[in-house]
N, C-alpha and C positions, 0 to 999 in steps of 0.2 A: 308729343313728348319727347324725354330723353332718357337714354338708358345709360348706368356707369356701375363699374365695380366698386365707386365709392360708397363709404358709409352713408345711413343717413341724415347724421350731423353734418359731414364734411357738402352735402348738398344741398343742405339748408342755408349754411355758410356762406356757401359760392352763389346760389342763387339768390340769397341778400343783396351780398355785397354789389352783385352783378345786374340788379333789379330784373333777374329773370321771371317770366309772368310763365309759361308752362312748366307742368311737374316732370320733376326729376325723379324719377326711380332708381333703388339701389340694389344693386344682384352683387352684391357681395361675393360671391362666390363663382360668379360669371355663369351660373347654370343657364339660364334664359339666353343671353351671350351667345354659348354653346348651340343651344339648340334650334337659334336659327343661322348657325351657322354662320357667323361674323367675327370670329376669336380673330385675332393677330395673333398667328401662333409665333411671328418674329419676335413679336416685346419680350422683352423678361426685364429681372430684377425688379425694382418697383413697380414696373407697366405689365409685368405680367398680369393677363386677366383683361387687358382691355381691349374691346370690339376696333376691327375698321371702322374706322371712320365711317360715316353714310346716312342715308334717308331710307327708310323702309317704310310701304305704304301695308299697312295691316288691314285687313276684311272683317266684317262683325265674327266671321267663323273662326277668326284667327289665324286664317291664312294668310301668307307675305303676295302680294299682288303685283309687287314691282321692288325691284332694290336699288338705289344709284350709290355708290362707292365712292369717296371723295376724297377730302382732305378736311384735316379740321378749321383748316384758313377759310376754304369756300363751302357755302351752303347753295343750296340746289333752292331753285326757285319753282313756283307752284306752280308753273309753265313747265318745268324739267318734270314734276311729280305726274300732271297731268298724260304729259307725252310717255313715260314709263308705262304708268298704267294702260293706256289705251294697248303700246306695244305688246304687254303682258297678256291682256288680253285677244287681241289677235293673234301671239302664239298660242294658246289656250287653245284656243278653236278650231288649231292645223291638226 
């Protein structure tokens, strides 16, 4: 899934136009974005409230198990995600 500060209507239009098959969640006031600590504080004007682009692996308890920050142009592979989770798990055991 992906999360954005865009409205539900905007996300629906975007996902339909781009044929996106995964859920896009609206976080209008960037509350969840702030709670996950990924708010892009450098963004201003129309972009104020956007998260840093990245991928976050969240476990069933709601705890973040891995964070991979990147860019809007590069998406992380499954291999990248698995490596990040293994690293997180190893670091958590220390």
